[in-house]
PDBQT receptor file of N, H, CA, C and O in Angstrom, charges set to zero:
ATOM      1  N   MET A   1      24.476 -50.543  95.526  1.00  0.00    +0.000 N 
ATOM      2  CA  MET A   1      24.613 -50.544  94.075  1.00  0.00    +0.000 C 
ATOM      3  C   MET A   1      25.142 -49.193  93.606  1.00  0.00    +0.000 C 
ATOM      4  O   MET A   1      24.920 -48.161  94.238  1.00  0.00    +0.000 OA
ATOM      5  N   CYS A   2      25.826 -49.233  92.512  1.00  0.00    +0.000 N 
ATOM      6  H   CYS A   2      26.006 -50.072  91.998  1.00  0.00    +0.000 HD
ATOM      7  CA  CYS A   2      26.298 -47.975  91.938  1.00  0.00    +0.000 C 
ATOM      8  C   CYS A   2      25.169 -47.325  91.129  1.00  0.00    +0.000 C 
ATOM      9  O   CYS A   2      24.206 -47.987  90.742  1.00  0.00    +0.000 OA
ATOM     10  N   ASP A   3      25.303 -46.045  90.887  1.00  0.00    +0.000 N 
ATOM     11  H   ASP A   3      26.086 -45.507  91.201  1.00  0.00    +0.000 HD
ATOM     12  CA  ASP A   3      24.266 -45.297  90.169  1.00  0.00    +0.000 C 
ATOM     13  C   ASP A   3      23.966 -45.888  88.800  1.00  0.00    +0.000 C 
ATOM     14  O   ASP A   3      22.810 -45.922  88.377  1.00  0.00    +0.000 OA
ATOM     15  N   GLU A   4      24.993 -46.352  88.108  1.00  0.00    +0.000 N 
ATOM     16  H   GLU A   4      25.932 -46.325  88.451  1.00  0.00    +0.000 HD
ATOM     17  CA  GLU A   4      24.798 -46.910  86.765  1.00  0.00    +0.000 C 
ATOM     18  C   GLU A   4      23.942 -48.169  86.823  1.00  0.00    +0.000 C 
ATOM     19  O   GLU A   4      23.096 -48.380  85.954  1.00  0.00    +0.000 OA
ATOM     20  N   ALA A   5      24.149 -49.001  87.828  1.00  0.00    +0.000 N 
ATOM     21  H   ALA A   5      24.837 -48.829  88.534  1.00  0.00    +0.000 HD
ATOM     22  CA  ALA A   5      23.366 -50.232  87.957  1.00  0.00    +0.000 C 
ATOM     23  C   ALA A   5      21.911 -49.915  88.262  1.00  0.00    +0.000 C 
ATOM     24  O   ALA A   5      21.009 -50.556  87.723  1.00  0.00    +0.000 OA
ATOM     25  N   VAL A   6      21.678 -48.932  89.119  1.00  0.00    +0.000 N 
ATOM     26  H   VAL A   6      22.410 -48.411  89.557  1.00  0.00    +0.000 HD
ATOM     27  CA  VAL A   6      20.311 -48.536  89.453  1.00  0.00    +0.000 C 
ATOM     28  C   VAL A   6      19.615 -47.990  88.220  1.00  0.00    +0.000 C 
ATOM     29  O   VAL A   6      18.465 -48.345  87.958  1.00  0.00    +0.000 OA
ATOM     30  N   LEU A   7      20.277 -47.144  87.465  1.00  0.00    +0.000 N 
ATOM     31  H   LEU A   7      21.210 -46.856  87.678  1.00  0.00    +0.000 HD
ATOM     32  CA  LEU A   7      19.694 -46.584  86.250  1.00  0.00    +0.000 C 
ATOM     33  C   LEU A   7      19.392 -47.685  85.238  1.00  0.00    +0.000 C 
ATOM     34  O   LEU A   7      18.342 -47.673  84.596  1.00  0.00    +0.000 OA
ATOM     35  N   PHE A   8      20.312 -48.631  85.098  1.00  0.00    +0.000 N 
ATOM     36  H   PHE A   8      21.165 -48.640  85.620  1.00  0.00    +0.000 HD
ATOM     37  CA  PHE A   8      20.088 -49.748  84.172  1.00  0.00    +0.000 C 
ATOM     38  C   PHE A   8      18.854 -50.549  84.585  1.00  0.00    +0.000 C 
ATOM     39  O   PHE A   8      18.015 -50.875  83.746  1.00  0.00    +0.000 OA
ATOM     40  N   MET A   9      18.743 -50.865  85.876  1.00  0.00    +0.000 N 
ATOM     41  H   MET A   9      19.425 -50.600  86.558  1.00  0.00    +0.000 HD
ATOM     42  CA  MET A   9      17.610 -51.664  86.344  1.00  0.00    +0.000 C 
ATOM     43  C   MET A   9      16.303 -50.888  86.182  1.00  0.00    +0.000 C 
ATOM     44  O   MET A   9      15.272 -51.479  85.862  1.00  0.00    +0.000 OA
ATOM     45  N   GLN A  10      16.335 -49.577  86.400  1.00  0.00    +0.000 N 
ATOM     46  H   GLN A  10      17.173 -49.097  86.660  1.00  0.00    +0.000 HD
ATOM     47  CA  GLN A  10      15.140 -48.762  86.195  1.00  0.00    +0.000 C 
ATOM     48  C   GLN A  10      14.696 -48.845  84.742  1.00  0.00    +0.000 C 
ATOM     49  O   GLN A  10      13.508 -49.011  84.467  1.00  0.00    +0.000 OA
ATOM     50  N   ASN A  11      15.623 -48.733  83.823  1.00  0.00    +0.000 N 
ATOM     51  H   ASN A  11      16.589 -48.598  84.047  1.00  0.00    +0.000 HD
ATOM     52  CA  ASN A  11      15.275 -48.787  82.407  1.00  0.00    +0.000 C 
ATOM     53  C   ASN A  11      14.754 -50.161  82.011  1.00  0.00    +0.000 C 
ATOM     54  O   ASN A  11      13.857 -50.262  81.174  1.00  0.00    +0.000 OA
ATOM     55  N   VAL A  12      15.302 -51.217  82.599  1.00  0.00    +0.000 N 
ATOM     56  H   VAL A  12      16.031 -51.134  83.279  1.00  0.00    +0.000 HD
ATOM     57  CA  VAL A  12      14.848 -52.572  82.279  1.00  0.00    +0.000 C 
ATOM     58  C   VAL A  12      13.420 -52.787  82.757  1.00  0.00    +0.000 C 
ATOM     59  O   VAL A  12      12.582 -53.291  82.011  1.00  0.00    +0.000 OA
ATOM     60  N   PHE A  13      13.139 -52.401  84.011  1.00  0.00    +0.000 N 
ATOM     61  H   PHE A  13      13.820 -51.991  84.618  1.00  0.00    +0.000 HD
ATOM     62  CA  PHE A  13      11.834 -52.689  84.596  1.00  0.00    +0.000 C 
ATOM     63  C   PHE A  13      10.788 -51.621  84.324  1.00  0.00    +0.000 C 
ATOM     64  O   PHE A  13       9.609 -51.950  84.189  1.00  0.00    +0.000 OA
ATOM     65  N   LEU A  14      11.169 -50.373  84.241  1.00  0.00    +0.000 N 
ATOM     66  H   LEU A  14      12.127 -50.106  84.352  1.00  0.00    +0.000 HD
ATOM     67  CA  LEU A  14      10.212 -49.290  84.130  1.00  0.00    +0.000 C 
ATOM     68  C   LEU A  14      10.213 -48.586  82.788  1.00  0.00    +0.000 C 
ATOM     69  O   LEU A  14       9.274 -47.852  82.482  1.00  0.00    +0.000 OA
ATOM     70  N   GLY A  15      11.225 -48.787  81.994  1.00  0.00    +0.000 N 
ATOM     71  H   GLY A  15      11.988 -49.384  82.244  1.00  0.00    +0.000 HD
ATOM     72  CA  GLY A  15      11.313 -48.105  80.720  1.00  0.00    +0.000 C 
ATOM     73  C   GLY A  15      12.074 -46.796  80.865  1.00  0.00    +0.000 C 
ATOM     74  O   GLY A  15      12.452 -46.411  81.972  1.00  0.00    +0.000 OA
ATOM     75  N   PRO A  16      12.295 -46.124  79.768  1.00  0.00    +0.000 N 
ATOM     76  CA  PRO A  16      13.039 -44.863  79.807  1.00  0.00    +0.000 C 
ATOM     77  C   PRO A  16      12.256 -43.763  80.518  1.00  0.00    +0.000 C 
ATOM     78  O   PRO A  16      11.045 -43.870  80.712  1.00  0.00    +0.000 OA
ATOM     79  N   ARG A  17      12.949 -42.736  80.892  1.00  0.00    +0.000 N 
ATOM     80  H   ARG A  17      13.933 -42.650  80.735  1.00  0.00    +0.000 HD
ATOM     81  CA  ARG A  17      12.351 -41.610  81.630  1.00  0.00    +0.000 C 
ATOM     82  C   ARG A  17      11.166 -41.015  80.871  1.00  0.00    +0.000 C 
ATOM     83  O   ARG A  17      10.159 -40.659  81.483  1.00  0.00    +0.000 OA
ATOM     84  N   SER A  18      11.272 -40.904  79.559  1.00  0.00    +0.000 N 
ATOM     85  H   SER A  18      12.090 -41.193  79.062  1.00  0.00    +0.000 HD
ATOM     86  CA  SER A  18      10.174 -40.313  78.782  1.00  0.00    +0.000 C 
ATOM     87  C   SER A  18       8.894 -41.128  78.932  1.00  0.00    +0.000 C 
ATOM     88  O   SER A  18       7.804 -40.559  78.988  1.00  0.00    +0.000 OA
ATOM     89  N   ASP A  19       9.013 -42.455  78.997  1.00  0.00    +0.000 N 
ATOM     90  H   ASP A  19       9.899 -42.918  78.951  1.00  0.00    +0.000 HD
ATOM     91  CA  ASP A  19       7.829 -43.298  79.209  1.00  0.00    +0.000 C 
ATOM     92  C   ASP A  19       7.219 -43.035  80.575  1.00  0.00    +0.000 C 
ATOM     93  O   ASP A  19       5.998 -42.951  80.711  1.00  0.00    +0.000 OA
ATOM     94  N   MET A  20       8.064 -42.906  81.580  1.00  0.00    +0.000 N 
ATOM     95  H   MET A  20       9.056 -42.975  81.469  1.00  0.00    +0.000 HD
ATOM     96  CA  MET A  20       7.575 -42.658  82.932  1.00  0.00    +0.000 C 
ATOM     97  C   MET A  20       6.867 -41.305  83.005  1.00  0.00    +0.000 C 
ATOM     98  O   MET A  20       5.843 -41.180  83.677  1.00  0.00    +0.000 OA
ATOM     99  N   ASP A  21       7.400 -40.294  82.324  1.00  0.00    +0.000 N 
ATOM    100  H   ASP A  21       8.232 -40.395  81.778  1.00  0.00    +0.000 HD
ATOM    101  CA  ASP A  21       6.758 -38.981  82.300  1.00  0.00    +0.000 C 
ATOM    102  C   ASP A  21       5.369 -39.064  81.666  1.00  0.00    +0.000 C 
ATOM    103  O   ASP A  21       4.434 -38.418  82.139  1.00  0.00    +0.000 OA
ATOM    104  N   GLU A  22       5.231 -39.845  80.611  1.00  0.00    +0.000 N 
ATOM    105  H   GLU A  22       5.991 -40.370  80.227  1.00  0.00    +0.000 HD
ATOM    106  CA  GLU A  22       3.935 -40.003  79.948  1.00  0.00    +0.000 C 
ATOM    107  C   GLU A  22       2.950 -40.727  80.859  1.00  0.00    +0.000 C 
ATOM    108  O   GLU A  22       1.772 -40.373  80.910  1.00  0.00    +0.000 OA
ATOM    109  N   ILE A  23       3.426 -41.731  81.574  1.00  0.00    +0.000 N 
ATOM    110  H   ILE A  23       4.383 -42.019  81.533  1.00  0.00    +0.000 HD
ATOM    111  CA  ILE A  23       2.561 -42.466  82.499  1.00  0.00    +0.000 C 
ATOM    112  C   ILE A  23       2.074 -41.543  83.606  1.00  0.00    +0.000 C 
ATOM    113  O   ILE A  23       0.889 -41.546  83.943  1.00  0.00    +0.000 OA
ATOM    114  N   VAL A  24       2.977 -40.756  84.173  1.00  0.00    +0.000 N 
ATOM    115  H   VAL A  24       3.939 -40.754  83.899  1.00  0.00    +0.000 HD
ATOM    116  CA  VAL A  24       2.604 -39.825  85.236  1.00  0.00    +0.000 C 
ATOM    117  C   VAL A  24       1.569 -38.823  84.730  1.00  0.00    +0.000 C 
ATOM    118  O   VAL A  24       0.594 -38.539  85.426  1.00  0.00    +0.000 OA
ATOM    119  N   GLU A  25       1.764 -38.296  83.552  1.00  0.00    +0.000 N 
ATOM    120  H   GLU A  25       2.556 -38.526  82.986  1.00  0.00    +0.000 HD
ATOM    121  CA  GLU A  25       0.817 -37.322  82.998  1.00  0.00    +0.000 C 
ATOM    122  C   GLU A  25      -0.552 -37.969  82.773  1.00  0.00    +0.000 C 
ATOM    123  O   GLU A  25      -1.577 -37.337  83.029  1.00  0.00    +0.000 OA
ATOM    124  N   THR A  26      -0.585 -39.201  82.306  1.00  0.00    +0.000 N 
ATOM    125  H   THR A  26       0.247 -39.715  82.098  1.00  0.00    +0.000 HD
ATOM    126  CA  THR A  26      -1.842 -39.904  82.096  1.00  0.00    +0.000 C 
ATOM    127  C   THR A  26      -2.565 -40.129  83.413  1.00  0.00    +0.000 C 
ATOM    128  O   THR A  26      -3.779 -39.937  83.493  1.00  0.00    +0.000 OA
ATOM    129  N   VAL A  27      -1.837 -40.533  84.444  1.00  0.00    +0.000 N 
ATOM    130  H   VAL A  27      -0.851 -40.689  84.378  1.00  0.00    +0.000 HD
ATOM    131  CA  VAL A  27      -2.448 -40.739  85.764  1.00  0.00    +0.000 C 
ATOM    132  C   VAL A  27      -2.997 -39.428  86.301  1.00  0.00    +0.000 C 
ATOM    133  O   VAL A  27      -4.078 -39.411  86.889  1.00  0.00    +0.000 OA
ATOM    134  N   ARG A  28      -2.275 -38.332  86.112  1.00  0.00    +0.000 N 
ATOM    135  H   ARG A  28      -1.397 -38.346  85.634  1.00  0.00    +0.000 HD
ATOM    136  CA  ARG A  28      -2.772 -37.022  86.551  1.00  0.00    +0.000 C 
ATOM    137  C   ARG A  28      -4.075 -36.662  85.850  1.00  0.00    +0.000 C 
ATOM    138  O   ARG A  28      -4.999 -36.151  86.483  1.00  0.00    +0.000 OA
ATOM    139  N   LYS A  29      -4.156 -36.924  84.556  1.00  0.00    +0.000 N 
ATOM    140  H   LYS A  29      -3.405 -37.340  84.042  1.00  0.00    +0.000 HD
ATOM    141  CA  LYS A  29      -5.377 -36.620  83.812  1.00  0.00    +0.000 C 
ATOM    142  C   LYS A  29      -6.541 -37.480  84.299  1.00  0.00    +0.000 C 
ATOM    143  O   LYS A  29      -7.658 -36.988  84.457  1.00  0.00    +0.000 OA
ATOM    144  N   ILE A  30      -6.276 -38.759  84.534  1.00  0.00    +0.000 N 
ATOM    145  H   ILE A  30      -5.369 -39.159  84.406  1.00  0.00    +0.000 HD
ATOM    146  CA  ILE A  30      -7.330 -39.650  85.035  1.00  0.00    +0.000 C 
ATOM    147  C   ILE A  30      -7.817 -39.160  86.393  1.00  0.00    +0.000 C 
ATOM    148  O   ILE A  30      -9.020 -39.102  86.644  1.00  0.00    +0.000 OA
ATOM    149  N   HIS A  31      -6.881 -38.811  87.260  1.00  0.00    +0.000 N 
ATOM    150  H   HIS A  31      -5.904 -38.858  87.056  1.00  0.00    +0.000 HD
ATOM    151  CA  HIS A  31      -7.244 -38.337  88.592  1.00  0.00    +0.000 C 
ATOM    152  C   HIS A  31      -8.061 -37.046  88.511  1.00  0.00    +0.000 C 
ATOM    153  O   HIS A  31      -9.030 -36.874  89.251  1.00  0.00    +0.000 OA
ATOM    154  N   ALA A  32      -7.675 -36.154  87.628  1.00  0.00    +0.000 N 
ATOM    155  H   ALA A  32      -6.888 -36.294  87.027  1.00  0.00    +0.000 HD
ATOM    156  CA  ALA A  32      -8.376 -34.879  87.489  1.00  0.00    +0.000 C 
ATOM    157  C   ALA A  32      -9.813 -35.068  87.006  1.00  0.00    +0.000 C 
ATOM    158  O   ALA A  32     -10.682 -34.256  87.324  1.00  0.00    +0.000 OA
ATOM    159  N   HIS A  33     -10.069 -36.125  86.246  1.00  0.00    +0.000 N 
ATOM    160  H   HIS A  33      -9.363 -36.784  85.988  1.00  0.00    +0.000 HD
ATOM    161  CA  HIS A  33     -11.396 -36.357  85.681  1.00  0.00    +0.000 C 
ATOM    162  C   HIS A  33     -12.064 -37.592  86.274  1.00  0.00    +0.000 C 
ATOM    163  O   HIS A  33     -12.961 -38.165  85.655  1.00  0.00    +0.000 OA
ATOM    164  N   ALA A  34     -11.646 -38.004  87.447  1.00  0.00    +0.000 N 
ATOM    165  H   ALA A  34     -10.918 -37.539  87.951  1.00  0.00    +0.000 HD
ATOM    166  CA  ALA A  34     -12.152 -39.236  88.063  1.00  0.00    +0.000 C 
ATOM    167  C   ALA A  34     -13.669 -39.210  88.247  1.00  0.00    +0.000 C 
ATOM    168  O   ALA A  34     -14.330 -40.221  88.014  1.00  0.00    +0.000 OA
ATOM    169  N   SER A  35     -14.222 -38.089  88.653  1.00  0.00    +0.000 N 
ATOM    170  H   SER A  35     -13.684 -37.268  88.842  1.00  0.00    +0.000 HD
ATOM    171  CA  SER A  35     -15.671 -38.032  88.878  1.00  0.00    +0.000 C 
ATOM    172  C   SER A  35     -16.444 -38.229  87.573  1.00  0.00    +0.000 C 
ATOM    173  O   SER A  35     -17.517 -38.832  87.572  1.00  0.00    +0.000 OA
ATOM    174  N   GLU A  36     -15.911 -37.729  86.485  1.00  0.00    +0.000 N 
ATOM    175  H   GLU A  36     -15.039 -37.239  86.486  1.00  0.00    +0.000 HD
ATOM    176  CA  GLU A  36     -16.556 -37.913  85.188  1.00  0.00    +0.000 C 
ATOM    177  C   GLU A  36     -16.427 -39.354  84.715  1.00  0.00    +0.000 C 
ATOM    178  O   GLU A  36     -17.349 -39.898  84.107  1.00  0.00    +0.000 OA
ATOM    179  N   ILE A  37     -15.304 -39.961  84.990  1.00  0.00    +0.000 N 
ATOM    180  H   ILE A  37     -14.555 -39.519  85.483  1.00  0.00    +0.000 HD
ATOM    181  CA  ILE A  37     -15.062 -41.334  84.548  1.00  0.00    +0.000 C 
ATOM    182  C   ILE A  37     -15.958 -42.308  85.307  1.00  0.00    +0.000 C 
ATOM    183  O   ILE A  37     -16.497 -43.239  84.709  1.00  0.00    +0.000 OA
ATOM    184  N   THR A  38     -16.124 -42.109  86.598  1.00  0.00    +0.000 N 
ATOM    185  H   THR A  38     -15.686 -41.352  87.083  1.00  0.00    +0.000 HD
ATOM    186  CA  THR A  38     -16.900 -43.055  87.405  1.00  0.00    +0.000 C 
ATOM    187  C   THR A  38     -18.397 -42.946  87.151  1.00  0.00    +0.000 C 
ATOM    188  O   THR A  38     -19.140 -43.882  87.448  1.00  0.00    +0.000 OA
ATOM    189  N   ARG A  39     -18.855 -41.817  86.605  1.00  0.00    +0.000 N 
ATOM    190  H   ARG A  39     -18.251 -41.056  86.364  1.00  0.00    +0.000 HD
ATOM    191  CA  ARG A  39     -20.283 -41.672  86.295  1.00  0.00    +0.000 C 
ATOM    192  C   ARG A  39     -20.672 -42.450  85.047  1.00  0.00    +0.000 C 
ATOM    193  O   ARG A  39     -21.849 -42.753  84.852  1.00  0.00    +0.000 OA
ATOM    194  N   ALA A  40     -19.726 -42.770  84.218  1.00  0.00    +0.000 N 
ATOM    195  H   ALA A  40     -18.769 -42.524  84.376  1.00  0.00    +0.000 HD
ATOM    196  CA  ALA A  40     -20.022 -43.421  82.938  1.00  0.00    +0.000 C 
ATOM    197  C   ALA A  40     -20.515 -44.838  83.105  1.00  0.00    +0.000 C 
ATOM    198  O   ALA A  40     -20.805 -45.512  82.116  1.00  0.00    +0.000 OA
TER     199      ALA A  40
C-alpha cells in the first residue's frame, strides 16, 4: 500500500493522531496509578 492509503485507513479505524495521543496519555496515567485503582 502507498503511504496515503495507510494514513487514510489509520484515520478511519483509529481516528486522528491527536486522538491517539490522548488515548496513550490516558493509558499511561491508568498504568501509573494502577495500584490505587485496584484497591478501590
